[in-house]
N, C-alpha and C positions, 0 to 999 in steps of 0.2 A: 594427708592419709587418715582413713577410716577409724574413729574412733572403738576403744577398747578390744582391740587385737591383742592376740597371743601370738608371739612371736620365737621359732628356734632359731638360733644365735650359732651357725658356724666356725668356727675362730681357728684358721692357722697360723701357723708362725712361716717366717723366710725369714734371709738376713747372709750376711757375706764375715769375715773376720774384725769388721766395725762396725757395721750397724745392723741392728736388730727390727724383725717387724710383726704385725698383726694386720689379719685379713680377715674382718666377719661379715656375713652370708647372712642377711634375714632371710627365713622366709615364713609370710602367714601362716600359722596355723589351720586357720579356715579354708586356705586355699592349697594346703600341703599336699594331699592328695594328687592333684591337678600337677603341681609343679612336679613332682616325684616322676608323675607317670609320660611327662615331659621328656624329663631326664631319659630316663628308660631309650625312650623314641627314639632319643635323640642318638645314644648309646648305640641302638639297632639301626638306624642310617650307616653312623661310621663303620660297622658292620659288613653292612652290603655294599658299601660305596669304595671300603680299605681293608676289608678284612677282618679290625680289627677287636679281638674279644671284649663281647658284653661285662664279662664278668672282671677285665685287666684292671687293675689298679690305675691312676693316672697319675703320675707324682713329676710334675713340671721341669722340674732340674733333667732328672732323665730325658722323660718325653723329647723337651726341646735336642736334649745334646745329642738324640737319636742311639741312647743305650736301650737296653731289655730290648725283648721278642714281647710284643702287641700285639704282632700277628701272625698268620702261618705262615706269610709271603715277607719280604722286604718291605718297608717303610720310609723311603731313605727322610734323609734328614729336613730336604725344603717339607717335604709332604707333612712333615709331623707337624711346622712353623705354620703352614697353612692350617693347618686344623685345631694350633692352638689358637690363633688368630678366629677362625672361624667358631670354635665354642667360647672365646669371649663376646663375640657378637653376639652370637645365639645368647649366652645368659644375662644377658643387656635385656634381652623383650622379654624376659621370663613374668608373669603378672605380678604384682607387688612385691617383686625381692628388691631389697635395698643393701647397697656395701658402706660399711665403715672401712678406716683405712688410719694405721698407726702406723710413726718409725723413730727411732730414738738410740742413741749410742747402745751398743752389745751390750756392757758392762751395767747398762742401767736397764736390764729389757723390761723389768719386773714392772719398775715407773711406766713403762709407755703402753704396758698392758694396762695397766690400772687410770690412768690416762683415756684408755679406748671404752673402757668400761664404766667410764664417768658419764663420759659422753653419749655411751651407751645408754645409761640411765638417763639421763637427761631427756635426749632424745624420745624414749618408750615414756618417760610424764608431757612429753607433746604430743605426745600422738594418742591418750589415755591406754596404752598399753601397758604388757610385763613380757616378759623375755626370760626366756631359759637357756642357759650359756651350752656349748656342743662344743668341746674341747679335741683336738686328738691325742692319741695316747702319749704317753711317756715325761710331763712333769705335771702328777696325778697332785701330787703331796703340796708345791710351791703352790698350783694354780687354787686350789680348793683352799689353801690359807689366806691367800691372797682376797677372793668373793667371802669367805666367812667375815674376817678383815672388815672388810667396808660394809658389809651391811652392817657392824655392830659403831665402826667406829672408823670416818670418813673424811678428816678435815678440810675443809676446801680454804685456797686463799677469797679472799675480796680481788674481785677485779677493778676494784677503787682504790688498792690498799686498806681500810678497815671495812669490818662492818660494822653497823650500827651498836653504838655501845663502845668502839673503839676497839676490840678485836680483831688480829690480822687474820685471820682461823676464823670458819667454824663447822663445830659439825654435822654432815653429811653425809647420812648412811646410803646406801644406795637400798629401794624401796621397791623397785617397779624389775628386778633381780629376782628369780623362781626358783627357790632351792639351793642345793650346791649345787658347783657345773659339775654335766653327764662329761663322760668321757667313751671315747668308738677308738677301734682302731679306722684307720683311714682307708684301710681298702673294705672297710665296709662301710663304707659311707660316700658316696657319689657327693653328698652336698659338699666332704671335709675335704673332699677331689678340687671340685671346684674350687673351693677358699683356697686351695693352696695354688691354683694355675691363680686366681687374682694377685697374692703376694708375691709369684714369681715375674705376676709382668708388672707390678708396683717395684717392686725389686729391681727388676731392668730399667727402668725409667729413673731410677732415684740414682745408682751405682749401674749404667751401664757395663758388659763385659763387652771385649773387642770383638771376640766372633757373632753379637747380638748387633753392635752395631755396622758392622762387615755385610750382615747375609739380604738379600734384597729382602727379604721378608722385616726390616728391621723392627726386632723385638723389642729397642728403646723406649716404641713409639701405638706398642700395642696397649697400655695401658686405657688409653684414648676411649679405644671400644665399649671400656665399663661404663664412659661419663655418665650416662640416660640413668646408671642405679646409685652410684654414691654419692653417700647423703654429703652433699657441700655443706649443709647448716657445722658441720663438728667444725669446721676450718675457714672460717670464711675468707683469709689470706690464701690459700689455697685453692688453683683452680679447680682443685679434686675433692677439696675439703679432707685430703689427709693432714692427719693429726700429727705435730712436733715436738717430744716429747724433751 
């Protein structure tokens, strides 16, 4: 990873009644226009092949379930599954793009997000980079409060039981995240929609629905298509680096 880079980091959530997770898609600022151009071209290809509206929001749960009018004609559930996998395969080829993922219990979702942001901050240190967090709208107050607190007070336990001097915790504020997080409506951001696809693929891997496992496309195996861009260093005990809160 090239040093002194800045990244737009698009984060979207996923979950069910028991677990809650986040996927964070990192786009290098210096390559942003090129990557955005590739996204637009991909959407034009889907318009030409399947009639899918270029500006139609992709929300994975509805998309894969066959809900919503996404084209002038019918796009079958099977074809939507094929497009879902095609999108993940294509996403993994985008230059410079990286993906962080985290999962935890639903009732501790902010703790899961905290662990994700800490890992992002650590990776940015390793990459000698900076990051700008961009979330989907809906949790502005809680997420902004969390990031602000972590920028000032962020107690971290020692992996060896205690820090030099005997303390179990050390205050390590995040210093690679720039400013407060930004918030965008998902329908206005291709990248948040792509993070949503990543999160849904992760959810199906962790807790696959019966329909996803029975379908010919086996959507519970789709997350593996993203392996190439997953930041595996985030958790060396997981084959895809998924952080476990």
